[in-house]
DRENDOGU-301646 format. One record per residue: residue in three letters; x negated, y, z negated of N, C-alpha, C in turn. Coordinates in steps of 0.05 Angstrom, whole numbers, plus 5000, padded with zeros to 4 digits. Each point is the difference from the previous one (the first is absolute). Layout:
<atoms>
alaXYZXYZXYZ ...
</atoms>
This chain:
<atoms>
met507349553018502350175009502649894990 thr501650174988502749924991502050085020 ala502649944994502150075018500550305000 glu498950154980500650294998497550175004 thr497849924990497550175002497649825007 phe497950135009497549865004497750184992 asp497949884992497650144991497950025022 val498750235001497750035018497550024983 leu498149835006497649984984497650105016 asp498250134987497550095012498449755007 pro499449965026498749755008497149984990 ala498850224992497349994990499949924970 thr502050084985500049964971502249834989 gly502149975016502449864990501850174983 glu499350254996501750174983502550095014 leu502050064985502650085011499750295011 val500850025026500050275013502850124999 gly502049835004502850105000502049785001 arg502450064993502349815001502150125018 his501049845019501950105020502449835001 arg502250125009502549865003499949835026 thr501249774999500449845024502750095012 thr499950125022502450105013501749765010 thr502549994992501749775007501050035029 glu501049785010501150015028502350205002 phe501650014979502250195000499050295001 glu497850054986498950274999498650075027 val498749795012498850055026502150075021 thr502249854999502250065019501150284995 gly500150084975500950274994498150225010 ala497449944998498150195010500250045030 val500449785014500450015029502550165007 arg502149954985502550155005499650304996 arg498650074978499550294996498350125022 ala498049845009498350095022501750045025 arg501949825005501850035023501750254998 asp500950064976501750234996498750265007 cys497350024995498650255005498350005025 ala500249785016498449985024500650235020 ala502650065003500750215019498950274991 trp500050054974498950264990497050025006 trp498549794995497150015005499450025030 ala501549845016499650025029500850285010 gly502150124988500950265008498250234995 leu498049964982498050214996498350065024 gly500049805019498450045024497049964994 phe498449995021497249954997498650224983 ala500750255005498750224985500849994971 gly502549954994500849994972498849774985 arg499849775013498849774987497050044997 ala498750135019497250054999499350184976 arg501750204994499550174977500149844974 arg502049824998500249834976497649814998 leu499349885022497849814999497350144994 asp499750245010497650154994499950074970 ala502350074989500150064971499449754984 trp500949775009499449744987497049955001 arg498850055023497149965004498550184981 arg500850254997498650184982500349914971 arg502349894993500549904973498249764994 ile499749825019498349774997497150094997 ala499250205016497250104999499450124973 arg501950164989499650124974499849794978 gly501449785003500049804979498149775006 ala498350035020498349785009498349884978 pro498750154983498449884979501649824982 glu502450094992501849844984500849755015 leu500850035025500949775016497749805004 ala497650105005497749825003499449844974 gly500450134978499649864974502049784997 leu502550045009502049804998499449775019 ile499150065024499249795019497849834988 ser498050134988497849864988500949814977 arg501850104984500949834977501849775010 glu501750055020501849795008498749795017 met498350075019498849805017497049974999 gly498750194986497249954992497950145016 lys500650135023497850115015498850244986 pro497550075005498750234988501650265006 his499950184981501550255003499250155026 ala497550015006499150145024501149885026 asp500249735000501249875023503050055002 ala501350024977502850075000500550285011 met498250184993500250275011499750005030 leu498149845010499649985029502549895013 glu501249804988502549895011502250215002 ile500350164979502050215001499450205022 ala497550085002499250205021500849895028 met499449755005500649895026503149995004 gly501449924980502949995002501250275006 leu499050214988501150275004499550095029 glu497849925012499450075028502249885018 his500849764995502149875016502750134995 leu500650074975502550144994500150275015 ala497850145000499950265013500549975030 trp498749795012500349965029502949945007 ala501349834984502849925006501850244999 ser499850174979501850224998499550215022 arg497550035008499450215020500649915029 asn500149745005500349905027502649865006 ala501749974980502549865005501750135021 ala500250265000501750145020498949955028 arg497450015004498849965026500449725010 val499749804982500149725008502949915003 leu501750084982502749895000502250185012 gly499450255003502050195010500749965029 pro502250135009500949965027497950095021 arg499849845021498250085022501249905026 ala499750165020501149935027498349795013 val501349825014498549805016501150025029 arg498349925019500750025028502049785008 pro502150085013501849795011498849875024 ser501349805011499049875024501250145025 ala499249915023501050125025503049965003 leu501149784991502849955002501650144978 thr498750114980501450134978499050294997 ile499350125022498850275000501950214990 asn502649945000502050194991500350004969 gln498649834986500249974971497750144986 lys500750144979498050104981499749784979 ala497549904996499649784982498350084976 val500949934976498650074975499849764982 val497749974987499749794980499250134974 glu501149904978499250094973500049764982 tyr498950034976499849784981501550084974 arg502149854994501750074978499549824976 pro500450104976499549844976501849754999 leu498949794989501649754997502150034979 gly499550144978501950044978498649964974 val500049754990498749944974497849795005 val497650064991497749835003499149894973 gly499549744998498849884976497149975004 val498350094981497149975002499149824977 ile498649795007498849824980497050035001 gly498850114979497250085000498249804986 pro497450015005498049824988498850134976 trp498349854986498750104976497150085005 asn498849915022497150055003499450285009 tyr501950135015499850295006502850114995 pro500750044975502850064993501050285008 val498150175009500850275010499650015030 phe497649945010499450035028501849835017 thr500349744993501549835018503050065001 pro501450024977502950065003500550285011 leu498150194996500450275012500249985031 gly498749815012500249975029502949955008 ser501449824986502849955006501850224989 leu499550104976501750204988499950265017 ala497650085008499750255016501549975026 gly499649785014501349965026503049994998 ala501049854980502949974997501350264992 leu498850154981501250254991499850225021 ala497750025014499750205020501949955024 ala500649755005501949935021502950064993 gly500550064974502750074992501549794985 asn498649784991501349794985499850064970 thr501949904985499749984971498749734994 val498849974976498349774995500549894972 val500149744998499849864975497449854999 phe498350064981497249914999499749814977 lys499049755006499349824979496949965000 pro498750124981497149964997499449724990 ser497549925001499349744989500449994970 glu500749764990500349974971497450044985 tyr497750015014497550064987499450304998 thr501450165016499550295000502750155001 pro501949934983502650145001499850294990 gly498150054981499750274990499250195022 val498349915018499150175022502450075018 gly501649805006502450055016501950194986 gln500449964974501850184986498950295000 trp497450034997498750265001500650145026 leu499749865022500550115027503050085002 gly501849834990502850065001500750244983 asp498950024976500550234983499050265013 ala497749995012498950235014501850095023 phe501149815014501850075022502650134990 arg501049904978502550114989499650294991 glu497650074992499450284992500450195023 val499349915024500250185024502549965016 val501449784995502649945013502049924978 pro500950204984501749934977502949965008 glu500850085023502950015007501249725002 his498649815013501249745006497849784996 pro500849754996498149784996498949905027 val498450175013499049945026497949774999 leu498450014979498049794995500549894972 gln500749744999500549874974498049774997 val499349944976498149794994501449794983 val499749755009501049774985497649824993 thr500049884976497749854991500749724993 gly498049825004500449724994498249835017 asp500449745000498349825015501349935027 gly499449765010501149925026503049985000 val501249954977502949984999501350275007 thr498850224989500950265007499650075029 gly497749915011499550055028502049855018 ala500649754992502049855016502750144998 ala500750114977502650154997500050245019 leu497850135002499850235018500449925029 cys498949775007500449895028502949955005 arg501549924980502849925004502050234996 ala498950244992501850214991501250175022 gly499449945025501250155022498450235010 val497450004995498350215012499849965030 asp499250215014499849995029497349905010 lys498050004983497449885007498449974974 ile498349805000498149964978497250055010 gly498550174986497250035005498449854979 phe498749785008498749834980497050005004 thr498550014978497249955000499349814978 gly498649795006499349804980498749765014 ser499949784985498849765011501749875022 thr498749845017501549875021502149814989 ala499449864978501949824988502550154990 thr499650224986502250164991501550125023 gly498650075021501250115024502049815013 arg499249745000501949805011502649994983 ala499750024974502449994983501750255005 val498850235003501550245006501449985027 leu498649905019501249965027502449814999 ala499749794985502249814997502450124987 ala499550164979502250144986501550205018 cys498550135017501150205018501549885024 ala499249755006501249875024503049964996 ala500949964976502849944995501850235008 thr499050254998501650245007498950145024 leu498249875015498750125024498850284993 thr498950024976498650254993497250005012 pro499450195017497450015012497850054979 val497649915005497850014981497550105013 leu498650174987497250075007498249844981 met498349845011498449824984497050075003 glu498850104978497250044998498949794981 cys498949795010499349774983496949984997 gly499149764993497249964993498150015024 gly497549984994498050005021497649824993 lys498449965020497449854996498050145019 asp499650264995498650175019497149925003 ala499150035025497349945007498350255005 leu497549984994498050205007497949875019 leu499750115023498149895020497550195001 val497749884999497550165000498249905022 asp499750175020498449935024497050054994 ala498449905018497150024996499050295000 asp501450185013499150275002501350184979 ala501449894980501450154980498250164982 asp501050214989498650144978500449834975 leu498049854992500349804979500650134973 ala498850234994500650134975502950074998 ala501150125022502850085000501849754999 ala499349805015501749755001500049864973 ala497749994987500049874974501650164979 asp499750265001501550174982503049975004 ala500949995026502849965006501049734991 ala498349795003500849734992500449994970 val498350124985500249994970502450164991 trp500350245010502350164992502649875010 gly500049915025502449885012500849754987 gly498149844990500749754987500350004970 leu498750204987499949994971501650224987 ser500550235013501550214988502849904992 asn501050114979502649914989499949714993 ala497649904994499549724993500949815022 gly499950105025500849845023503049975003 gln501550144984502949985000501350205020 thr499349965025500950185021500849845024 cys502350055012500949855023497950035023 leu498850245002498150055021497149944992 ala499749874978497349944990498449835020 val497450055001498249835015499749744985 glu500849785012499749744987498149815016 arg499850055026498349845017498150185016 ile497549935001498050155014498549825020 tyr499950085025498749855020497650175010 val497649904997497650155004498249875021 his499050165019498249905020497649874987 ala499249775011497849854989497450164997 ala499650195019497550155000499650174976 ile502250084987499850184977501449884975 his500849755002501649884978498650014973 asp497549904999498749984974499550274987 glu499250205017499650274989502650124990 phe502249955015502650104992500849884973 val499749744998500849864975498450124976 asp497450045004498450114979501050284991 arg500750165020501150274994502649984985 val501849835009502649974987499649904971 val498449814996499549894973498950224982 ala498150155010498850224984502050204991 leu501850085019502150194993502149894982 ala500949755006502149884984499149944971 arg497549954997499049944973500350244981 lys500250245011500350244984503050064993 val501849855012502950054995500849834976 lys500750154978500549864975503050014993 pro501249774993502750004991500350164975 gly502250154998500550184978498850275003 ala498450045021498850265006500850085028 gln498649895021500750085027502649865010 ile500649774989502549865008501549924975 gly502649975002501649934977500649704998 pro501949934984500749724996501749895023 ile500549755000501949875018502850054988 thr501750145014502550094988501949774994 met500349825019501849774996498449774988 pro500749914976498649774988499949755018 ser502149955015500149765017498050025022 gln499150245008498150025022497349914993 val499350014974497349914991499649715008 lys502049834997499749725007499749965030 ile501350175015499749985029497250075009 ile499050224989497250085006498049784993 glu500449894976498249784992500249765018 arg502449935008500449785018498650045027 his500250245010498750065026497049984998 ile498850104978497149984997499249714997 arg501449864983499349724995500249835026 asp502250045015500449855024497850065020 ala499250255003497850085018497449864992 leu499449994975497549874990500249705004 asp502349884994500349725004499749915029 arg500550185018499949935029497250075011 gly498150074984497350055010499250295000 gly501850184992499350284999498050064978 arg498750235001498250094979500850274990 ala499750044974500450264988497350144997 val499650215015497550154998500350224979 leu502450044990500650174977502649904988 gly500049994974502449914986500549705003 gly502549935004500849725000502349954981 thr500449754992502249944982499550134972 asp497550044993499550134974500850305000 ala500450115024500850285001502950044992 val501649794999502850014993500449984970 arg501050224988500550004972503050044994 asp500750054976502850014992501550215015 arg499050255000501550225014498350125022 phe497449965000498350135019498649795017 val499450085025498549835019497750175010 ser497649894997497650145010499849955030 pro498650185015499749975029498749735006 thr501049875021499049745009499650025030 ile497649925009499350005028499449715008 leu501549895019499749735009499049985029 val498349815005499049955027500349705007 asp499749945025500249725010502649874993 val502250155000502649904993501449905025 pro501149755000501449895023502550165006 asp500750015026502350165009502749894989 asp500149754992502549894990500350024969 ser498250144988500250034970502150214993 ala501049994976502150194991498950285000 ala497450044994498950264999499950145027 val500449855022500050105027502850025011 thr501749824993502749985012502250134984 glu499650034973502150114983499150274989 glu502050174993499450264988499049954972 thr497550104994498849964973501050214981 phe500150255009500850224983498450034975 gly497449985004498150034978497350095011 pro498150064983497450115009498149785010 val500849885022498649775012499550065029 leu497649995010499350035028498849755011 val501049915023498949775014498550115024 val497349965001498350095022499249775017 thr500650025027499549785018498150095022 lys498049855006498150055022501249915027 val499850185020501049935027497850065020 glu500149855022498050045021500450265016 asp502550075003500650255016502850104992 met500750225011502650124993502349845013 asp499649855021502149825011500849814978 glu498149884987500649814979501350154976 ala499150234994501150164978503050065005 val500650095024502850065007501749754998 ala499149785011501549765000500649914971 arg498150014983500449914973501650204984 ala499750265005501650204987502949975007 asn500649935025502849975008501349744992 asn498449824989501049734995501349974972 val501850194993501549984976502850095006 arg501849944981502950075004500550304996 tyr498250134986500450294994499050175023 gly501050255000499050205020500650284991 leu498950084978500550264989498050215010 gly497649994991498050195009497349865005 ala498150155010497349905004498150235002 thr497449944997497950205002497749895017 val498950175017497849925017497750204996 phe497649904997497650174999498249935024 ser499750185018498349975023499550285012 arg497550055006499450275012500950025029 arg499749785015500650025029502749875008 asn500849804986502349845011502449994981 gly500150194981502149994980502850005011 arg500650185019502750015010500749765017 ala498149905015500549765016500649764982 ile498549974979500549784981502750044987 ala500550244991502650064986502449935018 gly499750055026502249955018500849715003 arg498349824991500549715003501149884974 leu500250164979500949894974503050014998 arg501249794988502949984997500750114972 ser500750255000500750134974501650255006 gly501450094979501650245004498350255002 ala497550004991498350235002497149914998 val498250165010497149954998498650274996 ser498050004982498350234997497249935008 val498750175015497349955010498150184984 asn498049874989497850144985501050144975 ala502349924989501050114975502149814990 phe500149954974502049824989502750144998 val502149875010502850074996500650305006 ala498550125017500550285006502850045012 his501049805014502650025013502250044980 ala499749904975502250034980500050284988 ser497850155003499950264988500750225020 val500549945025500850205020503050015000 pro501350224991502950004996501649965026 ser498850075023501549985025499949735012 leu498449814989499849735010502049814986 pro501149815015501849804987498349804985 leu501249884980498849794984501849764998 gly499049775007501649764998498649775014 gly501149764998498649775011501749835018 ile498949775008501349805016499649734987 gly501449805009499849744989500949994971 asp498649864983500749984972499650274985 ser498950205013499750264987502550175003 gly502049905014502550145001500650135026 phe501950195000500950145023501250274992 gly500150185019500850284994497650164992 arg500550264998497850184995500850224980 val498150084983500250254984498050195011 his500350254992498250225007500450085029 gly499450255006500150115026502850005012 ala500150055026502650025014501449734999 asp498549785003501349744999501349954973 gly498650094979501149964973502650164996 leu500150245011502550164998502349865015 arg499449905023502149875016501049744988 glu498449884983500949754987502550054983 phe500450254991502250064982502250175014 ala500249965026502050155015500849825023 tyr502350065012500849865024500250205024 ala499349905023500050165024502850055009 arg500750255004502750085009499650145027 ala501349885021499950115027502650155006 thr499750245012502350165007499650105029 thr502249995016500050125026502250215002 val499550205015502050215006500050045030 gln502449965013500150035029499950305007 arg498150075016499650275008501750085025 phe500449805017501750055024500949725010 pro502149995015501049745011497849875017 ser499849744999498049865016500650015029 pro498150065017500549985029500649725009 leu499249814984500649725006501749884977 pro502750025002501649894978499949705000 leu498449904982499449714999501849854980 thr500550114977501549864979502950085001 thr501349935022502850055004501249815020 phe502549944998501349835020500650155025 arg499350265000500450165024497549975019 arg498149844991497649975016500749885027 thr498950115021500649915028497949815010 ala500749875022498149825013497650165010 gly500450245008497750175009498050054978 ile501050054976498350044977498549744993 asp501449775002498649754995497849955020 ala500450075025497949975020497750194994 leu500650244991497950194994498349904976 val501349874980498649894977498049795010 arg500949835019498249795010497550135013 val500450225014497850135013498150124979 leu501250134980498350124978498449794986 val501349774994498549784986497649915017 gly500449975025497849925017497850205002 ile500850265001497950215002498550024974 arg501450004978498750054974498649764988 his501149765005499049774985499149775017 gly500550015026499249785018498450105024 arg499649835019498550075023501950075024 gly502549984996501850065021502950004990 val501849985017502950004992500849714995 pro501149944975501049734995502249925019 arg500049755007502049905018502649934985 
</atoms>
């Protein structure tokens, strides 16, 4: 990367995909200023006006989906069919946000208390102004669309910095938006690496929506702290899959393989740890190995997008083996220059890197447990808390209720992320705040409370004209409503 441009290379071949400008700090500040200038116009369109524009954007993305999927595949490496699936899921969330913003964020009456019965009370959610969105490379459409849809539907203008690995995808989305909203720069795209992202944090936006690694999230949070810019943090994960003795083994094994190996394991919500009841452990491992053996790099899964991640994956595998773990499929030989073949590890100690750190590669650690009490305890024994999956015919919901994570899916992998009305986000090192659903819309708005006095209060409390008789009556009311008698 130079001071002016940077190259994007196909991670599978190393060939040049595109060359992009590095947006300077001065230009980032200018983009935020332009977004501020047109924020009132976009908010003034109202929910219905914005919904029409967002629906037109959604239709434009849908019409160009094959082209966009090809760009995703070239820039970050996932198979074209998986890229199309990503786009389809993203469009569902965009549709939900545009259709439900008025219901979730619009004015609604709330009941006053007994002492404020003379007031009409209303709450509504107003746009923050200008939102900065910093997107990831592993799902360069689905993931940023969660923040973009919520922020735009809520009435904010947006400055979007896609990952430096997938800037073309971000530019494509921005160009498509300008086609349907040509009047003002409501959605602008700035490109570059972490320096550009830091500039966006300092540029005076009203909130940052960030998705990326926990380490990068800490840097973003530190940059935003200087200006008290609030941040939505969707960071990494170390998600667990729990398989009880009564589970549908075929379905659980299929979910484990897809959940851990799709997108070459480069998913925040990827299954990385599996805790299996001892009664069915061996059969489950056999099923997983048989399925995973059919997953071929360069066909069903793509390359490792970030070259630096290959060394991390190799370190995790080697550390697990050095500590007494066994590779029942793959191993250190599975790690090549750009591609990593599926690796299944067993007998791995809980303090190994493959259990405690995010691997972000096609590696599954399968651990035998005596019961689901042990499974829950070990699943919760990490710093992360993004998502989890449970397979059990009889006790799935009970087991799920004991897991420390932002979401849990029972008898299906990551179903919670595909339901547009559900929030998505984590706790602990997985971040804070939510995208998707009503919670995701409210992340990009502030609650505004309004009261209108309907008639004078029969008990004038907030005035110096208040009498001793009224004070005595207040004491009686407090005792009746909140105590067992009249306070002395």
